[in-house]
C-alpha positions as CSV (number, residue, x, y, z in Angstrom):
1,M,114.5,103.0,136.5
2,L,118.1,102.0,135.7
3,T,119.2,98.4,136.4
4,V,122.7,97.3,137.2
5,L,123.5,93.6,136.6
6,M,126.5,91.7,137.9
7,A,127.7,88.0,138.0
8,T,130.0,86.9,140.9
9,Y,131.8,83.7,141.5
10,N,133.9,83.6,144.8
11,G,134.0,87.4,144.8
12,A,134.6,87.8,148.6
13,A,138.0,89.3,148.0
14,T,136.6,92.4,146.1
15,L,132.9,92.6,146.8
16,P,133.0,94.5,150.1
17,D,135.0,97.4,148.4
18,V,132.8,97.3,145.4
19,L,129.5,97.4,147.2
20,R,130.6,100.0,149.7
21,A,131.1,102.2,146.6
22,Y,127.7,101.4,145.5
23,T,126.3,102.9,148.7
24,A,127.9,106.2,147.7
25,L,126.4,106.4,144.2
26,A,124.5,109.5,143.2
27,A,121.0,108.2,142.2
28,P,120.1,108.7,138.5
29,M,116.7,110.0,137.6
30,G,114.0,107.5,138.3
31,G,116.1,105.6,140.6
32,W,118.2,102.4,140.3
33,R,118.6,98.9,141.5
34,L,121.3,96.2,141.6
35,V,120.8,92.6,140.6
36,I,123.7,90.2,141.4
37,A,123.7,86.7,140.2
38,D,125.8,84.4,142.6
39,N,127.3,81.8,140.2
40,G,127.7,79.0,142.7
41,S,130.2,80.7,145.0
42,G,131.9,78.6,147.6
43,D,133.4,81.3,149.7
44,D,131.8,84.1,151.9
45,T,130.1,85.8,148.8
46,G,126.6,84.9,150.2
47,A,127.2,86.3,153.6
48,I,128.6,89.6,152.1
49,L,125.6,89.9,149.8
50,A,123.3,89.4,152.7
51,A,125.1,92.1,154.8
52,F,124.6,94.7,152.0
53,R,121.0,93.9,151.3
54,G,119.6,96.4,153.8
55,R,122.0,99.2,152.5
56,L,121.4,98.9,148.7
57,P,118.3,98.3,146.3
58,L,119.8,94.8,146.0
59,T,118.2,91.7,144.5
60,T,120.2,88.6,144.4
61,L,119.7,85.2,142.7
62,Y,121.6,81.9,142.8
63,V,122.6,80.4,139.5
64,A,124.0,76.9,139.7
65,R,125.1,76.7,136.1
66,R,128.7,77.7,135.9
67,G,129.7,80.5,133.6
68,K,129.5,84.3,133.8
69,N,127.3,84.6,130.7
70,A,125.0,82.0,132.0
71,A,124.5,83.9,135.2
72,L,124.0,87.1,133.4
73,N,121.3,85.5,131.1
74,A,119.6,84.3,134.3
75,A,119.7,87.7,135.7
76,L,118.3,89.2,132.5
77,E,115.3,86.7,132.5
78,L,114.5,87.9,136.0
79,V,114.6,91.6,135.1
80,L,112.7,91.1,131.8
81,R,109.7,89.4,133.5
82,E,108.9,92.8,135.0
83,G,107.6,95.7,132.8
84,G,109.8,98.5,131.5
85,D,110.4,101.1,128.9
86,G,112.4,99.8,126.0
87,Q,114.8,102.8,126.2
88,E,115.6,102.0,129.8
89,L,119.3,101.1,130.4
90,L,120.5,97.7,131.7
91,V,124.1,98.4,133.0
92,F,126.6,95.5,133.2
93,T,129.7,95.4,135.4
94,D,132.0,93.1,137.3
95,D,132.4,92.2,141.0
96,D,135.8,93.8,141.0
97,A,134.8,97.2,139.4
98,I,134.5,100.1,141.7
99,P,132.1,102.7,140.5
100,R,132.7,106.5,140.7
101,P,129.9,108.4,142.5
102,G,128.5,109.9,139.3
103,W,128.7,106.7,137.2
104,L,125.1,105.9,136.6
105,R,124.2,109.5,136.2
106,R,126.7,110.0,133.5
107,L,125.6,106.8,131.7
108,Q,121.9,107.8,131.9
109,Q,122.8,111.4,130.5
110,C,124.8,110.1,127.7
111,A,122.0,107.7,126.7
112,A,119.5,110.5,126.8
113,R,121.7,112.6,124.5
114,Q,122.1,109.7,122.0
115,P,118.6,108.1,121.6
116,G,119.8,106.4,118.3
117,H,122.5,104.4,120.0
118,A,121.8,101.1,121.8
119,L,125.2,100.3,123.4
120,F,127.2,102.6,125.7
121,G,130.7,102.0,127.2
122,G,132.3,103.9,130.0
123,A,135.9,104.4,131.1
124,I,137.7,101.7,133.0
125,V,140.8,102.8,135.0
126,P,143.1,100.5,137.0
127,A,143.1,100.1,140.7
128,W,146.3,98.3,141.3
129,R,146.7,96.2,144.4
130,V,150.3,95.9,143.4
131,P,151.7,98.1,140.6
132,P,153.0,96.1,137.7
133,A,156.7,96.3,136.5
134,P,157.0,99.2,134.0
135,W,158.3,97.0,131.2
136,L,155.4,94.6,131.7
137,L,152.8,97.4,131.5
138,Q,154.5,98.8,128.4
139,H,154.4,95.5,126.4
140,T,151.0,94.1,127.6
141,P,147.7,95.0,125.9
142,A,145.9,96.5,128.8
143,G,142.5,96.1,127.3
144,L,142.8,92.5,126.4
145,T,144.6,91.6,129.7
146,W,143.0,93.7,132.2
147,G,139.9,95.1,130.6
148,L,141.1,98.7,130.8
149,T,140.0,101.3,128.4
150,E,142.5,103.3,126.4
151,A,143.3,106.6,128.1
152,G,142.1,109.7,126.3
153,L,139.3,108.1,124.3
154,P,136.9,110.9,123.4
155,D,133.2,111.2,123.9
156,G,131.7,109.9,120.7
157,P,131.0,106.8,118.5
158,I,133.2,103.9,119.2
159,Y,133.8,100.5,117.6
160,P,131.7,98.0,119.7
161,G,134.5,95.7,120.2
162,L,136.3,98.2,122.4
163,V,133.3,98.3,124.9
164,W,134.4,96.1,127.8
165,G,132.2,94.2,130.1
166,A,133.1,95.9,133.4
167,N,131.4,99.1,132.2
168,M,128.8,98.8,129.5
169,A,125.1,99.7,129.2
170,V,122.5,98.4,126.8
171,R,119.0,99.5,126.1
172,R,116.3,97.1,127.5
173,R,114.7,96.7,124.1
174,I,117.7,94.8,122.7
175,F,117.1,92.0,125.3
176,A,113.4,92.3,124.8
177,E,113.9,91.4,121.2
178,G,115.7,88.2,122.3
179,L,119.3,88.8,122.3
180,R,121.3,87.1,125.0
181,F,125.0,86.5,125.9
182,D,126.7,83.4,124.4
183,D,127.2,81.1,127.5
184,S,129.8,79.1,125.6
185,I,132.3,82.0,125.8
186,G,133.5,84.1,128.7
187,P,134.7,83.0,132.3
188,N,133.7,79.5,133.1
189,G,136.2,77.7,135.3
190,A,139.8,77.6,134.7
191,S,139.9,77.2,130.9
192,Y,137.6,79.1,128.6
193,A,137.4,81.2,125.6
194,M,137.7,84.9,126.3
195,G,135.4,87.6,124.7
196,G,131.8,87.1,125.9
197,E,131.0,90.8,125.8
198,V,132.9,91.4,122.6
199,N,130.9,88.6,121.0
200,F,127.7,90.1,122.2
201,N,128.7,93.6,121.1
202,L,129.7,92.5,117.6
203,R,126.4,90.7,117.2
204,L,124.7,93.9,118.3
205,A,126.5,95.8,115.6
206,Q,125.8,93.2,113.1
207,A,122.2,93.8,113.8
208,G,122.6,97.5,113.0
209,H,122.9,99.0,116.4
210,L,125.4,101.7,117.3
211,A,127.8,102.2,120.1
212,W,128.8,105.3,122.0
213,F,131.7,106.0,124.5
214,C,131.1,108.0,127.7
215,P,134.5,108.7,129.2
216,K,133.0,110.5,132.3
217,A,131.1,107.3,133.3
218,C,134.1,105.7,135.0
219,V,134.8,102.6,137.2
220,A,138.0,101.4,138.7
221,H,139.0,97.8,137.9
222,I,140.6,96.1,140.9
223,I,143.7,94.3,139.7
224,R,145.1,92.0,142.2
225,A,148.8,91.0,142.8
226,H,148.6,87.7,140.9
227,Q,147.1,89.4,138.0
228,V,150.4,91.4,137.2
229,A,152.5,88.2,137.3
230,E,154.1,87.1,134.0
231,P,152.5,83.6,134.0
232,W,148.9,85.0,134.6
233,V,149.4,87.6,131.8
234,L,150.6,84.9,129.4
235,R,147.6,82.7,130.2
236,R,145.4,85.6,129.4
237,A,147.0,85.8,126.0
238,W,146.2,82.0,125.5
239,L,142.5,82.6,126.6
240,H,142.2,85.5,124.3
241,G,143.5,83.5,121.4
242,R,140.8,80.9,122.1
243,G,138.1,83.6,122.1
244,R,139.5,85.2,119.1
245,F,139.0,82.1,117.1
246,R,135.4,82.0,118.3
247,Q,134.9,85.5,116.6
248,Q,136.0,84.3,113.2
249,T,133.9,82.9,110.4
250,S,136.6,80.6,109.2
251,A,136.8,77.1,110.7
252,S,140.5,76.7,109.9
253,V,143.7,78.4,110.9
254,P,144.7,80.8,108.2
255,R,148.2,80.4,106.5
256,W,149.3,83.9,107.6
257,M,149.0,82.8,111.2
258,L,151.3,79.8,110.7
259,G,153.9,82.1,109.0
260,R,153.5,84.5,112.1
261,F,154.0,81.5,114.4
262,M,157.3,80.6,112.7
263,R,158.4,84.3,112.8
264,D,157.6,84.7,116.5
265,S,159.3,81.4,117.4
266,L,162.5,82.6,115.8
267,G,162.2,86.0,117.3
268,W,161.8,84.4,120.8
269,L,164.9,82.3,120.2
270,A,166.9,85.3,119.1
271,A,165.7,87.3,122.1
272,W,166.5,84.5,124.5
273,L,170.0,84.2,123.1
274,R,170.4,87.9,123.6
275,R,168.9,87.6,127.1
276,D,166.5,90.3,126.3
277,R,163.8,89.7,128.8
278,E,161.3,92.2,127.4
279,Q,161.4,90.9,123.8
280,V,161.2,87.3,125.3
281,F,158.0,88.3,126.9
282,V,156.6,90.0,123.8
283,R,157.3,86.9,121.6
284,R,155.8,84.5,124.3
285,W,152.7,86.6,124.5
286,E,152.2,86.4,120.7
287,L,152.9,82.6,120.7
288,A,150.5,82.1,123.6
289,N,147.8,83.9,121.7
290,I,148.5,81.9,118.5
291,A,148.5,78.6,120.6
292,G,145.1,79.4,122.1
293,Y,143.7,80.2,118.7
294,C,145.0,76.9,117.1
295,Q,143.9,74.9,120.0
296,E,140.4,76.2,119.7
297,A,140.4,75.5,116.0
298,W,141.6,72.0,116.5
299,Q,139.1,71.3,119.2
300,G,136.3,72.7,117.0
301,R,137.4,70.3,114.3
302,E,137.4,67.4,116.7
303,R,133.9,68.1,117.9
304,R,132.3,68.8,114.6
305,R,128.6,68.6,114.9
306,A,126.1,67.3,112.3
307,R,125.0,70.1,110.0
308,I,121.4,70.5,109.3
309,L,120.2,72.8,106.5
310,I,116.6,74.1,107.2
311,T,115.1,75.6,104.0
312,S,112.0,76.1,102.2
313,Y,110.0,77.8,99.4
314,S,109.1,80.9,101.4
315,G,107.1,84.0,100.2
316,E,106.6,85.9,103.4
317,L,107.3,86.0,107.1
318,G,104.8,83.8,108.9
319,G,104.2,81.0,111.4
320,M,106.2,78.5,109.2
321,E,109.3,80.8,109.1
322,L,109.1,81.6,112.8
323,R,108.8,77.8,113.5
324,M,111.9,77.1,111.3
325,A,113.9,79.8,113.2
326,Q,112.8,78.4,116.5
327,E,113.9,74.8,115.4
328,A,117.2,76.1,114.3
329,S,117.9,77.4,117.8
330,M,116.6,74.2,119.4
331,L,118.7,71.9,117.1
332,D,121.8,74.0,118.1
333,G,121.0,73.4,121.7
334,A,120.6,69.7,121.0
335,G,124.1,69.4,119.6
336,Y,123.5,69.9,116.0
337,H,124.8,72.8,113.8
338,S,121.8,74.4,112.1
339,L,121.6,76.9,109.3
340,L,118.5,78.6,107.8
341,A,118.5,79.2,104.1
342,L,115.6,80.9,102.5
343,R,114.4,83.0,99.6
344,R,114.2,86.8,100.1
345,F,110.8,88.2,100.9
346,A,109.4,91.5,102.2
347,G,111.1,92.2,105.5
348,F,113.7,89.4,105.2
349,E,116.8,91.6,105.9
350,R,115.3,93.1,109.2
351,W,114.1,89.6,110.4
352,A,117.6,88.1,109.4
353,Q,119.3,90.8,111.4
354,L,117.3,89.9,114.5
355,L,118.0,86.2,114.1
356,R,121.8,86.8,113.7
357,A,121.7,88.9,116.8
358,R,120.3,85.8,118.5
359,Q,123.0,83.6,117.1
360,V,120.7,81.9,114.5
361,R,122.6,81.4,111.3
362,I,120.7,82.5,108.2
363,S,121.5,83.0,104.5
364,V,119.8,83.6,101.2
365,Y,119.1,80.5,99.1
366,Q,117.1,80.9,95.9
367,P,117.4,77.8,93.8
368,P,115.6,77.5,90.5
369,L,111.9,76.3,90.8
370,F,110.7,73.8,88.2
371,I,108.3,71.8,90.2
372,E,106.4,74.5,91.9
373,H,106.2,76.9,89.0
374,W,104.9,76.1,85.5
375,P,106.4,79.0,83.4
376,W,110.0,78.5,82.4
377,R,110.0,75.0,84.1
378,R,112.3,73.4,81.5
379,F,114.8,76.2,81.6
380,N,114.8,76.2,85.4
381,L,115.3,72.4,85.4
382,L,118.3,72.9,83.2
383,R,119.6,75.6,85.6
384,A,119.1,73.1,88.4
385,W,121.0,70.4,86.6
386,L,124.0,72.8,85.9
387,T,124.3,74.8,89.2
388,G,121.9,73.3,91.7
389,A,124.2,70.7,93.2
390,W,126.9,73.1,93.6
391,R,124.6,75.6,95.3
392,L,123.4,73.0,97.7
393,R,126.8,71.3,98.4
394,R,128.3,74.5,99.5
395,Y,126.5,74.4,102.8
396,R,128.2,71.1,103.6
397,A,125.0,69.8,105.1
398,D,124.7,66.3,106.5
399,L,120.9,66.5,106.4
400,V,118.4,68.8,104.6
401,H,115.2,69.8,106.3
402,V,112.6,71.1,103.8
403,A,109.5,72.8,105.2
404,F,106.4,72.4,103.0
405,C,103.9,75.3,103.2
406,W,101.7,74.0,100.4
407,T,101.3,70.9,98.3
408,A,104.7,70.7,96.4
409,Y,106.1,74.0,97.6
410,G,109.7,73.2,98.6
411,A,110.0,70.0,96.3
412,S,112.6,71.6,93.9
413,I,114.9,71.9,96.9
414,L,114.2,68.3,97.9
415,W,114.9,67.2,94.3
416,Q,118.4,68.7,94.6
417,A,119.0,67.0,97.9
418,S,118.2,63.6,96.4
419,R,120.4,64.4,93.4
420,C,123.3,65.2,96.0
421,R,122.5,62.0,97.9
422,L,121.8,63.9,101.0
423,P,119.2,62.5,103.5
424,A,116.2,64.9,104.0
425,V,113.3,65.3,106.3
426,I,110.1,67.2,105.6
427,S,108.1,69.3,107.9
428,V,104.4,69.9,106.9
429,H,102.9,73.2,107.9
430,N,99.5,73.2,106.4
431,A,96.6,70.8,105.6
432,F,96.9,70.4,101.8
433,P,94.0,69.8,99.4
434,L,94.0,66.5,97.6
435,E,94.9,67.9,94.2
436,P,96.4,65.7,91.4
437,F,99.9,66.3,90.3
438,S,100.6,67.0,86.6
439,A,102.5,64.5,84.3
440,W,105.5,66.9,84.6
441,Q,105.4,67.0,88.3
442,K,105.0,63.2,89.1
443,P,108.4,61.8,88.1
444,L,110.3,64.8,89.6
445,L,108.4,64.5,92.9
446,A,109.0,60.6,92.9
447,K,112.7,61.3,92.5
448,A,112.6,64.1,95.2
449,M,111.0,61.8,97.8
450,R,113.6,59.1,97.4
451,C,115.9,60.9,99.9
452,V,113.3,61.5,102.5
453,K,114.0,59.7,105.9
454,G,111.4,61.3,108.0
455,V,108.3,63.5,107.8
456,Y,106.6,65.4,110.6
457,A,103.6,67.6,110.6
458,V,102.4,70.3,113.0
459,S,98.9,68.7,113.4
460,P,97.4,65.3,112.8
461,S,95.3,66.9,110.0
462,A,98.3,68.2,108.2
463,L,100.0,64.8,108.3
464,E,96.9,63.1,107.1
465,H,96.6,65.4,104.2
466,F,100.3,65.2,103.3
467,M,100.2,61.4,103.4
468,D,97.1,61.3,101.1
469,L,99.2,63.1,98.5
470,Y,102.6,61.3,99.0
471,R,102.1,58.0,100.7
472,D,103.0,56.1,97.5
473,M,106.2,58.1,96.9
474,L,107.7,57.5,100.3
475,A,109.9,54.7,101.2
476,P,108.6,52.0,103.6
477,G,109.9,52.7,107.1
478,T,109.9,56.5,106.7
479,R,109.7,58.0,110.1
480,L,106.4,59.9,110.7
481,A,105.5,62.1,113.6
482,V,103.2,64.9,114.7
483,I,105.1,67.8,116.5
484,P,102.8,70.7,117.2
485,N,104.2,74.2,117.3
486,G,105.2,75.3,120.7
487,V,104.8,78.4,122.8
488,D,107.2,79.7,125.4
489,T,105.1,79.6,128.5
490,E,107.7,81.6,130.5
491,L,107.4,84.4,127.9
492,F,103.6,84.2,127.2
493,I,102.1,84.6,130.6
494,V,98.9,85.6,132.3
495,S,99.6,89.1,133.5
496,P,97.1,91.7,134.7
497,A,99.9,94.2,134.6
498,R,100.7,93.5,131.0
499,R,96.9,93.7,130.2
500,R,96.8,97.3,131.7
501,Q,100.0,98.4,130.1
502,A,99.1,96.9,126.6
503,R,95.7,98.7,126.7
504,E,97.3,101.9,127.7
505,Q,99.7,101.7,124.7
506,L,96.9,100.9,122.4
507,G,94.7,103.7,123.7
508,L,92.1,101.3,124.8
509,P,89.8,101.8,127.9
510,Q,90.6,99.5,130.7
511,D,86.9,98.2,130.9
512,A,86.7,97.8,127.1
513,L,85.7,94.5,125.4
514,V,88.6,93.7,123.0
515,L,88.6,91.3,120.1
516,G,92.2,90.6,118.9
517,S,93.7,88.7,116.0
518,V,97.3,88.1,115.4
519,A,97.7,87.0,111.9
520,R,98.8,88.0,108.4
521,L,96.3,90.3,106.7
522,S,96.0,87.8,103.8
523,P,93.1,85.9,102.1
524,Q,93.9,82.8,104.0
525,K,93.3,84.3,107.3
526,R,90.0,86.1,106.2
527,P,90.5,89.5,108.1
528,A,87.6,90.9,106.1
529,A,85.3,88.2,107.7
530,L,86.5,89.3,111.1
531,L,85.8,92.9,110.4
532,A,82.4,92.1,109.2
533,M,81.7,90.1,112.3
534,F,83.0,93.0,114.4
535,L,80.6,95.5,112.6
536,R,77.7,93.2,113.4
537,L,78.6,92.9,117.0
538,L,79.3,96.7,117.6
539,P,75.7,97.9,117.9
540,R,75.1,95.3,120.6
541,F,78.4,96.0,122.4
542,P,79.3,99.7,122.2
543,Q,82.4,99.2,124.3
544,L,83.8,96.7,121.8
545,Y,87.1,97.2,120.0
546,L,89.0,95.2,117.4
547,V,92.9,95.0,117.3
548,L,94.4,93.5,114.1
549,A,98.2,92.8,114.7
550,G,99.9,91.9,111.5
551,T,100.6,93.2,108.0
552,G,99.8,91.7,104.6
553,P,98.4,92.5,101.1
554,L,94.8,93.2,102.4
555,E,95.8,95.9,104.9
556,A,95.1,98.9,102.6
557,A,91.7,97.5,101.6
558,L,90.8,96.8,105.3
559,R,91.8,100.4,106.3
560,L,89.4,101.7,103.6
561,Q,86.5,99.6,104.8
562,V,87.1,100.8,108.4
563,Q,87.1,104.4,107.2
564,A,83.9,103.8,105.1
565,A,82.2,102.3,108.2
566,G,83.1,105.2,110.3
567,V,84.7,103.1,112.9
568,D,88.4,104.4,112.8
569,G,88.6,104.8,116.6
570,K,87.3,101.3,117.2
571,V,89.7,99.2,115.0
572,I,93.4,99.4,115.6
573,F,96.0,98.3,113.1
574,T,99.2,97.6,115.1
575,G,101.3,96.2,112.2
576,Y,104.0,93.6,112.8
577,Q,104.8,93.2,116.5
578,A,108.1,91.7,117.6
579,R,106.9,91.4,121.2
580,I,103.4,90.0,120.7
581,E,103.4,88.5,124.2
582,L,103.2,92.1,125.6
583,L,100.1,92.8,123.4
584,M,97.9,89.6,123.7
585,P,97.0,90.1,127.2
586,A,94.9,93.1,126.2
587,F,92.5,90.8,124.4
588,D,89.3,89.4,125.8
589,L,89.0,86.9,122.9
590,H,91.6,86.0,120.2
591,L,89.9,85.2,116.9
592,L,91.4,83.3,113.9
593,L,88.9,82.9,111.1
594,S,91.1,81.2,108.6
595,R,89.8,79.2,105.7
596,N,92.6,76.7,106.3
597,E,95.4,76.3,108.8
598,G,98.4,74.0,109.4
599,F,98.4,74.7,113.1
600,G,97.8,78.4,114.1
601,I,100.6,79.3,116.5
602,A,98.9,82.6,117.5
603,T,96.1,80.4,118.9
604,V,98.2,78.7,121.5
605,E,100.2,81.9,122.2
606,A,96.9,83.5,123.1
607,M,95.9,80.5,125.3
608,A,99.3,80.8,127.1
609,C,98.4,84.4,127.9
610,G,95.1,83.3,129.4
611,V,93.0,84.5,126.5
612,P,90.2,82.3,125.2
613,A,90.9,81.3,121.6
614,V,88.2,81.3,118.9
615,G,88.8,79.8,115.5
616,T,87.0,78.5,112.5
617,D,86.3,74.7,112.4
618,V,89.1,74.0,109.8
619,P,92.0,71.4,109.9
620,G,94.8,72.8,112.0
621,T,92.6,75.0,114.2
622,R,90.3,72.0,114.9
623,D,93.3,70.0,116.1
624,I,93.9,72.5,118.8
625,L,90.4,73.5,119.8
626,H,88.2,70.5,119.2
627,D,88.3,69.2,122.9
628,C,89.7,72.4,124.4
629,A,87.9,73.9,127.3
630,G,89.9,77.2,126.7
631,G,88.6,77.6,123.2
632,L,85.7,77.6,120.8
633,L,85.3,76.4,117.3
634,L,83.0,78.4,114.8
635,P,81.4,77.2,111.7
636,L,83.3,78.3,108.5
637,D,80.4,78.9,106.2
638,D,77.7,80.3,108.6
639,E,78.6,83.7,109.4
640,L,75.5,84.5,111.5
641,A,75.9,81.4,113.7
642,A,79.6,82.3,114.2
643,C,78.6,85.9,115.1
644,E,76.1,84.6,117.7
645,A,78.6,82.3,119.3
646,V,81.0,85.1,119.9
647,A,78.2,87.4,121.2
648,D,77.3,84.8,123.7
649,L,80.9,84.7,124.9
650,L,81.1,88.4,125.1
651,Q,78.0,88.5,127.3
652,D,79.2,85.9,129.7
653,G,82.3,87.2,131.7
654,P,82.4,84.2,134.1
655,R,82.5,81.7,131.3
656,R,85.4,83.6,129.7
657,A,87.2,83.6,133.0
658,L,86.9,79.8,133.2
659,M,88.1,79.4,129.7
660,A,91.0,81.6,130.3
661,L,92.2,79.3,133.2
662,A,91.7,76.2,131.1
663,A,93.6,77.8,128.1
664,R,96.6,78.5,130.2
665,Q,96.7,75.0,131.6
666,E,96.4,73.3,128.2
667,A,99.1,75.6,126.8
668,E,101.5,74.5,129.5
669,Q,100.6,70.8,129.3
670,R,100.5,70.3,125.5
671,Y,102.6,73.0,123.8
672,S,105.4,74.1,126.1
673,M,108.8,74.5,124.7
674,P,110.5,71.8,126.6
675,R,107.9,69.3,125.3
676,L,108.5,70.5,121.8
677,E,112.3,70.2,122.2
678,R,112.0,66.7,123.4
679,Q,109.9,65.8,120.4
680,L,112.4,67.3,118.1
681,R,115.3,65.4,119.6
682,Q,113.5,62.2,119.4
683,F,112.5,62.8,115.8
684,Y,116.1,63.6,114.6
685,A,117.8,60.9,116.7
686,G,119.5,58.5,114.2
687,L,118.4,60.3,111.0
688,V,121.7,62.2,110.6
């Protein structure tokens, strides 16, 4: 099915003509539907939508928060809650764009011919209510002003910045990966920065997705009488200038623009003296555009947000890295300016592309390591003295957040922050063993800890273990907190439909018993122990399957063990899954048999999906499951007892059903995203 999404605000003047055109659309293969977000209209928009509800496959929603992009994002959330093919098209348009009868069919055919492209633009022609003066049309950029596409553009690849919002289609998988419209840009009251769709499309291109132009997929943009008046056109130039600044990476006005301002000012004066109306308009358009750019730059300087650099010693993509990215987004929403800066690891570039598409700022930061690594430590300390401060200061951070994955891993960065006199916070993502530091490490760690203003851990056990190591090095009054990892309980849901669909995609019978594990295939997570448990259980439960979602250094060895045991069809390796919330509902139990954990985010994600969570009785997992009616703790060192406990659960369907209800309830009460965001706001308040 093809879905059309539209935001409207006081659209009563154009909606009747637009919706009548929708009643004449030729239906594409698989059908179509129209989702309209009413963005707080105060005219007859609601009555008009109600009148067409019986004539169109129409769904409406009311979005009180003002802004076109905020309304579109709300409509997207509504659409994405339902299942769909990732290649399916979501088509975006405006409440003043009249579609041609074959519009949707043309877009669908174009997308089918170009499976490697994710963004599609169609032709936008004018529907003048009052024709503009010829000289105005000649000197006005039609695309920037009225959203019209250039006549004669061929069918083929196109620069994504030339795909306009009144006629664009995006594959569903792009939004399923998390990309959304920036609601700080685009129509929002009388004064705003233009370019919401352009911003979105450029981020899409930055993530590696391609755009295609379909000239036969055409809509006619209604342009009303006041929109061809000179004052309105000049105001559009000013709004475009504001949006243009938002697309730049620089935070200041370039020198060449100041020179251009002087040149256009003199040109305007000369044209005014000559009484050359057309050139006066041309110069005024350029000056209005520059004025909008400069005003946005000045306002951005006035409202400079505190900058938080989030960094760590990182060797692979895991729960800590995902939490860091999550925190960066939340801090941006809380009014800070956050930036992730990490070492390169396997899969870093692909992950970074996805984050940038979601407007998370990320860069590579690989400082010398002289506390964590013993070889070359003196040489690396010298490098840190010579270049480390410069490397860190270039981020212009007001506070440095260092995530500790293990004992002293991240301390070299903390030492640099102390040397640069930058305040720092530490987040602790594991329960560390109480190991003594060497004579080399102790004075360096003592200096590193001088700048620490706060420490939070993802579990009480993690905080306790950290304090056992570092209590004597921290200053009195250091802020301490436990802030568990969170789960998006609107994304991870209990869904019988997702359960059926996930089992179909995995090739699992609907009546199978399924053990699942979402974890890195690394020694810490003990996937070999999970496989051994599965092989013990299989003779007793012939309908049993095992799903391993994740990658890691043990994957090849595990595959060989599966082949040797002759259970290839019973064990499924899915690899890394970006949309794990669509896979987890397939499980009857989620197992995490780690030898140690900081928290175990997959455990609470499974609980949010109504899947009973089973884990070894180790710090981190114990913090989640010790009093949890939706989970079960297993002994770490008694494999037979652990296997019997899981067997009892597999035999008892009613017990699993009760655990599923309790798991979902606890995930909502203790680990929801709003709760996590409140805790982070409280922790950072006053530290920057």
